[in-house]
N, C-alpha and C positions, 0 to 999 in steps of 0.2 A: 906253302903257296907255289913255290917253283915247280914242284912235282905236279900239282893240280893244273898249273898253267900250261905245262907241257902236254897234259892229257886232254884238257878241255879248252874250248875257245873263250877263255876268261879275258875280258877287256877292261874290267874295273873291279876294284876291291875297296870297300868302305870299312874304315876302322880296322885296318890290318894289324895294328898293335894297340897296346893299352894306351889310355889317355895321357899318361905321364911318361911314357916310354920314348922319350925323344931320341935316345940312342938306337932303339929298335926301329923306329921310323927311318932313321938315317940309313941303317943297314938294309931295310926293306926297299927303300927307294934306290939305293945303289944297285941292288940285285935285280929288281923288277921294274923300276921306274921308266925304263926305255921301252918296255913291252906292254905294260898294263897301267891304266890310269889309277892312281892311288888317292883315295878321297878321305880326308881327315874330318871327322865329326867331333868326337869328344876331345880330340887333340886341340882343335882350334876354337870350338864353341862360338863361332861367328864373331870372334874378337880380332880386330885388325892387328893388335899387338902380337897375338899368337900366330896369326896368318903370316905376318911379316917375318917372324922368326922362322916359320916353316919355309918361306921363300928363300930367306938368307942362308939357311942351313940345308936346303934341298931335301926337305923331309916328306914331300908328297907332291902331287900335281893337281890337286883340286881340294876345295873345301865345301863341306855341307853348310848351307846358309839357312838359318832359321830366324825369321823375322821376330818371333816372340821369344827368342832366346837371348838376344843381345839387348833388347829393350826399346829400340826406336827405329823408325824407318830410315832416318839419316844414317845411323850406324850400320844398318843393313846395306844401304846403298854404298857406303864406304867400303864395306867388306867385299861386296861384289866387284866394285871398281878396282880394288887392289888386286884381286884374283885376275881379273881380265887384263889389267896393265902388264901383268907378268906372265901371261899365256896360260894361266891356270884355269881349270874348270870351276864354275860356281854352280853347285847343285842346290837349287831352291828346295826347301823341305818344310812340311808342316810338322807339328809336334802333337803329342798326345793331348786329347781333349779338344781337338780342332773342331771348328764349326763348319756349317755348309756354305759359309761365305766363300766366294770364288776369287777374291782379290789376289790371292797368291798365284793363281793361274795367270791372271792378267799381268802381274808383276814379273813373273817368269818370262813371259813373251816380251814384255816391254824392255827388259834388261838383256834380252837375247842370251839368257842363261843356258838354254839348251836342255835343261833337265828339271823336272819337277818330281820330287819324291813324295808320294802320298800313300803308297802301299797298294795292295790289291783292291780292285774296285768292288768291294763287298759291303761297304757301308756308305750311307748317304753323304757324309762329309767328303769322302774320297770320290765317289761317282760324280758329284757336282763339279769338282775341279777338273776331272777328265772331260765332262760334258762341255765345260767352258772352253777348254783347249780346242775341242772339236768345233765349237761355235766360232772361235777366233779364226781357226783355219778356214772354215767355210766363208767367213766374212772377207778374209784376205784373198781368197781365191788363188790365182797363180802367183801372187806376190808372197804367199806363205812359203817359208823355208825352215828347215830344221837347223838350229844353231850347232848341234853336234857335240862330239866329245872334244872340246877345245884342246886340252893339254895333250891328250893321247894322239889326236890327229896331227898336231903340229910336230910331233916327234917321229912320225913314220913317213 
């Protein structure tokens, strides 16, 4: 990753180490955490207990948040709030088998998460979420703003 980051303008890496490689995440964050936003998905699984451990041990700088992974909206909100309280990024994400429902786009904006991961706009369930983000931006007009790369921006 260090070699790639020197050659290319990489600003974020998701799941840079295996899901149970806590030591590897610690090393990765020590080497690149001040240069690149490091997003844990499988490491944290939208679980506040695991996210808190990551914060305590400085294992990343953002968590991928999947509403239908943790089980409830309340738990999802807790995970996002925990990330935000500690200056971490909270990347909202859909999961496989997602529907065309646009709630996740609305939730991303409402929480000022800054990122919505839905994949390439090549299928209806993804396009609908991107279209909803554009509708929200249009409705907000000049009041719309991009929440940004929370953890990475704060470090530079």
